[in-house]
Each structure stands twice: as C-alpha cells, then as structure tokens.
N, C-alpha and C positions, 0 to 999 in steps of 0.2 A: 269426137275423143280427145279428152284433155290429157295435154302434158304437162309433166312439171320439170323444173332443173334439179339436181341434186343440193344447189345452193338453196335454193324456194324451199324444199323438204326441210333440211337443216335446219335453217332461220325458224321453221313452226313447229319445231320440236327442241328447239334450244339447242342442239347438238352438234358434236363436233364431226367438220367435213375433212377428210383427206384426200387428196387427187384432185382429177377434173371436176367441178362444180359444173360446169354447162353441159354435162351427161344430161339427158332429157328421157324420163320413162314414163309411161303412161297406166303403171298398174304396177300393183307388188304381188310377190310369188315365192311359192317354197323354194329352196334352191335349185332342189334336181329337176324342177319342171320350169323355172324360170327361161323365157328368152329374152334375146339382145334389148328390149325395151319393157324389160321388169325391172325393178329392185327386187332383188334378191332378198329374202328375212333369214338370217342366218345370226341370229343372238345368242345363240350359244355354240360352243364347240361341238356339240355331236352333230350341229347341223353342217361343220364345216367342208365334208367330204361331198356333199351335195353339191356345191358349187362346180365341182368339175365336169359333174353329168349335164348341167344346166349350162343356159348360154349368157347368162348377165354380166353385163359389164361393173357392174356397181352393189353393191349389199349395203344391209346393215348388219351390223357384226359387235361380238363379244367384245369387252375392252380388252385390250392389248393383242388383239389379233394382229397378223402381217397380212396387210390386204395384200401387197403386193405379190407374197409370195403365193397367196390363193389365184393368182390369175387375173386380177381383177386392177382395173381402171381408177378407181374411187370406191373410197367407202366411208358411210356414216356410221357412228359410234354413241353409244346413249348409256344411260348410267342406270338405268330402271327400264329392263327391254319391254315389258309387259305395259308399263305408262306409256312408252312411245308408239307403244301399237294403238292406242287411243287416238293421239294425236295423228297421226298416218292415216289412220281408215277417216277419220273426220275430216282429212284432206283431201282425201281422193272420192269420197262417198259423194257423188252428185245429186243424192236424193232422188224420190220419186219425179215423174213430171209432173204437175198439176198446173196447167196454161192460167195465167194472171186474170184477175177479173171472175165474174160468175158465169157459170155454163150456161147455154139456151134452156140444156135439160132442167136446170134444177129450180125447185121452188121455194121461193123465199116468201114468209110473211110481210107482209107491207109494214108490220109494227117493229120486224128486226134488224138490229144496228149490225151493219157491216164497218168493221175499220178500213181504214186506206192501207192498199197493198193486200188486202186477201185474195185468197183466190181459192173458189167454190167449183168444187167438181164437177161432171156429169151424174144428173139423178140423185142430187143432195137434196134434204128435206130440212129447211131452217123454221121452225116453228114459232109461234107467237111470243113477243116480248124478249126474245133471244138476244143476246150481244156476242157478237165476233170481233174478234180483239184485231189491231192491226198486223198485218204481214202473217195472220193464219192461214194456213193451208189446208184444206179438205179435199180428198179424196171422191171417189166415187160412191156412192150407195151409201154414204152416213147420214143419218137420221139423228138432228140436236131439236130435243123438245121443249116445250113453252117454259119460260124462265128462268130459261140455264144461260150458264154466260161462260165462255170461252175468252182466256187469256191472250195477248199477245205473242207472236210467233209458234202459235200450236201448229202442231202438224197431226192430223187426224187422218188416219188408213181407211183403206177401203173396208166398206161394210160395219164400221162402226155404230153403236148406238148409243146414246148419250140422254138418259131419261130426263123427265121434268125436274126442277130445282136443283140442277147440278152445277155447281159452281167451281171452274178450273182455275188455275192460277198460267202466271206465264212460263212460255219454252215445253209447254206440256206435248206428251209424244204417246199417241195409244195407235197399237199395233192392230192387224186387220182382226175385226169381229170380235172386240172385248163392248162387252157390255156393261155401262155405268149409270145407274141410278133403277136398276129393278126393284119392284116391289120386296122388301125381307120376306124370308121364309120365316113367319110368326102365326102360330096357330093356338085356338084354347078351346075348352070343352065346358059346356055348362055348369059342370061339377068335377070334382078332382079326377083327373087322368090316374089310369094305371103310372103313366112317367111320371107324373107330379109325386105319387106315392113311394115309388123307388128312387125319386134324389131323396129322400128326405131318410128312407129306411134303407138303402143301398141294398135292395134286393128283392125287399117283399111288396109285390104290386099292390096288397088289399084287396077289398072289396069294392073295385072300382067298376062301374055300369059301362054298359056298351052306351056309347055315343058317338054320335059326328062331332068333324073338328070345324069349328068356326075362324074363318080368317079376320086378324088383326091386321089394318092397312097402316100402310107406310105414308105418315104426313111429312116426315123430314124429307130431307135432301142427300146430298152428297158434297164435300167440300176438301177439294184437293187443293193442295198449295203450291209453290213453283219448283220448275223443274223436276217434275216427275214424269215414269214413264212408266206406262201401263201395257203389257204384253200380249199377244193374242190370244183370242178365246178366254180371259180373264172375265169374273161377273162380279161385280161391285153394288150390294143394296144399299138403298135409300133406307135412312133411321126411321123409327117407329114414330117418334115424334122431335128427338133432335137429331141434327145430321151425323151418317157415319163419314168420319174424316182422315186423309192422310196428308200428311206432313209432307213439308220442302224436302226435294231431293230423293224422296223414297223412289225406289225400282221396283214392279212388280214384274216377272217372269210370266210366261203361257200359262194357261189354266189356274193362276190364281184366285182362289175365291175369298173375297171380305165380306162377311155376315153382316147384317143391318144394327147400328146403334155402334159398329166398332171404331177405336181410336187407335188410328197408325201414326207415329211420331217420324221424325224428321232423318233422312239418309238412311232410310232400313233398306235391306234385300230379302226379299221375299222370291226364294225358287220357285220351279215348278210342281205345282199340284198342290200347293200350301193352302190350308184352308184355316180360316180366322173364323170361330162362332160368334153370333151375336154378343154384343157389349162387353167385348174384353178390350183392354187395353194394351198396346204396343209401345214401347219407350221408343227411346234414339236410337237410331245407328243398330238394331238389330239385325240378326243377321239369320233367316230359316233356309235351311238347304232343303232340297226336293222333298216332297209329300209329307212334309211337318205338319201338325194339327196343334189347333189349340180350342180347348173348350172355352165354353161360352161363361162371361161374369168372371174373368180374373185378370191379374195383372203381370205384365212381363216385362221386367225392367229394362233402364238403361243399357245397351251394350251386351245384352246376352246374345250367343250363340250357341244354336241347336243344329245339330248333325242329322242327317238325312234321316227322313221317316220316324224323326223325334215326335211323339206327346205329350204335349204340355197340357195337364188335368188340373194343376193346382198354380198359387202364383211364384214367381221364376223371380229371384233376385237380381240386383243388375250386375252386370260383369258376371255370370254364372256360365259356365260352359257345357251343354245338357248333350245327352245321347239315349235314346232308348225309349221303350215301349212299358210301362209309363217311366216320362223323364227321369233322369236322378242326375248327378254330374260324371262328365264323360269317362274320367279315371274309375269312378265307382261302377259305372255299366263295364268297363273293360275288364275289371275284377270279377266283376259278376259273369262273363261270358265266359273267363277263364276255368271259374269255379265250375260252368255248366259243363265246360267239356271235359273237365274231370270228372264226373258224378260217374259215371258209367265203369271205370276202374275203381273208383270208391265202393262203390257198390260192390262190383266182382269179389275184392278183397274184404268185404265184411261178411259176404257168404262162405268164405272160404276160413276165415277168422271160428266162423261155428263150428 
C-alpha cells in the first residue's frame, strides 16, 4: 500500500498546506467514513460536520475554513476543488497490474513491432503488421487486428477489440469491452427502398418493391488522435472509404456509438449512450449529455452543448446550447415545456368560455 505525505500531495496539487506536512495518508475518503490514514475530502462547508464523525487527521478543505477548530492536525487548501480531484486521483491511482514484457500466453505475429517497455498481458492476440508503441500496457484478452497502430503509453484494458486499419495516437485509454474498428452499418437495395423514398418525401414510402438488403463493406479504418479515452462497451465503426476519425483530447463515456465516416473534433465530451449516425461531423469542444442522438450527414459546430436526450436532426451552429426532441435552443425548449404544462388549464378555460 502506497503512502503519501501531505507535503507530497500539496506539491502535486500546487495547493496550500497548513499544519503538519509529514502526516502520511494511504488514500482519500469522505469525511464521515475517513480513518486515521485517510485524507478527508471536505471541499465544501456542507461536508464540514462529517469530519467529527470520522477519524481523519487531515483534510482538503474549502477556502477560509478553520482547520484547527475542526479538530485537524493539517489541512490542504485548493482554489478549484473539482480540478484538484483530478490531480489527487491521478496521484493515488496505482492503475491496473500488468506485468512488464510479453506474457507467455500472448500470441504476437512475427511481423508485429512491440515498442520498448510495452507490457502485453495474458491471452492477448497481436495481428500481422501491428505496431505497439513504447510504454503501452495491454491487459488480458485484448485483440489488435492486422495493420493497426497503437501509440506510446497507451492503456488498453480487458477485452478490448481493436479491428483492422485502426491508428491510435499517444496516451490512449480504452476501457474494458470497447470495440474500435467494427464494420459500419451500411446496407443498400437493388432499387430504391421505402426508406429512401421516405427521406425524400418525409412520409410517403411510395411504390417500393419488396427486396433484400445488400451489405456495403467498410474499406476505411479508424483514426484516433492523442490523449483520447474510450469508455467501456463503446463501438466505433470503420469508415466506408475514408477513415472514421476522433480528434485529440476527446473523451467517450460508456456505451457511446460512433457510426461509419463520422468525424469527431478535438476535446469533445460524449456522455453515456450518445449515438452519432454515419458521416456526420462534430466540431471541437462539443459536449453531449447522456442519450443524445445525432442524425446522419449533418454538422454540429464548435462549442455546442446538448442537454440529456437531445436529438439533433439538422445542422447545429457553433456555440449553440441545445435541448429537446427535436433539438432547439435550450431557452426555447424551456418555454415550450412551460406552455405545454399550461395547455390543460387553457383548454379548460376555453371550454368554460363557450
């Protein structure tokens, strides 16, 4: 178990330390459940009362707190508590246990290139002409298919499937069970289908013949930038001809689906169960809350923020804040909902007027 002095923690967080900096802690905890060797996290006054219920000697506190009156031997003060959590958890997280070198049960093609310091876990399969960057760590039961490249310092966790022609940058994180480089969902019929007619007519299927679907294969790949994280059980499809792409610094939550040919920009946040249909383009710094959906072949501009379950069917201009189904400006959606709630009362008064 790794221990840290308060001085080491304060230095790592660029924070202010008061009291005994030599106190050692082995983990962090909520104030009421903190033990003697925990650093209590009481970054807001509403958590202050919990310190008396726990046994922590030290805590991260809100600015201006009287740490001595709270019964502590030391305290760390940070200007932005949530940002401090990033640094603290990075410091204290030991990461997964993956032994250095290549595990005896791993299957590595003779043409594959494995970088210095890489760690390949049990039952991993590395295919033909794959390149694994220096310092990469690959946990058990991962497969990396032919012609793919994984950058330096990657962390690929249990059960990840990387398909053919996938190119990933440095500092990549893939959570368990995600699939990168599956075939795109693209099918066509010999003659125009009812779906094509509906898209054109917005309602009329026309005289479409009964016919079966024929697959359009995915000849492209997936290209992922640096510092990208892909959540558990995500699915990212290869492009049909050109690559599906995800920009630098973008983070995908669990169960996100990126369709074929989609382009996602830099520093985006796509939360759980977001789905982006084929050939759409997502700008930089776009944030989509859980269960947002994006129609195919549209553009979402830079800095768009979409609230939970928003469905975007048409191009969204840069900087727009969206909500609803279909997506509208958030303030417009709120007014629509207010009007809907008033509708029964309005209808009742209308009947009375008659």
